[in-house]
N, C-alpha and C positions, 0 to 999 in steps of 0.2 A: 504494500500500500504506500502511496505517495501523498505527502501533504501539499495542499493547494491553497492559493490565495487569489483574490480578485482585486484588480486595480479599482479604486473608488472613482478615478477620473475616466470618463468615457473618451473613446477615440472620436475622431471627427464624424464617423458614421453612427455614433451613438452606442456602439458596442463597448463592453468592458473586458479587458484582457484578463485571462486566467493564467497564472504562473505556477509551475511546480517548484517546490523548495529546491534551492540551489541554482535556479535560473539566473543567468547573467543579467536579465532585464527586469528582475524583481523590483517592484516599486518600493519606495521608502516605507518604513513602519506606519507613518501617518497617512499614507495614501493606499493602504491595502486592508482587506478584510479576510480573515482566515475562514476558509470554507470547510476544511476538515481533511480527512484521509480518504482517498478513493483509489480504486483499482485501475482507473483510466482517466485521461484528460476529459473525455466526453462526459463521464459521470460528474466530474467537477464542474464542467460548463453547465450542466443541467441542474446543479444544486442551487438552492435559494439562499443568497447571502443574508437575507433578512432573518433567517432562522438561526443565525449564529451571533 
């Protein structure tokens, strides 16, 4: 299982990037929400950040 975070800041198209722990592009602590541990990136993308 991998730990995932979502960027609080939306991209220009309105999407929010999801990053796996250790990603070189991980947003700063103040700009991310921890989503949890998932078996795939797709599962993390489908997670609701409001539930964390």
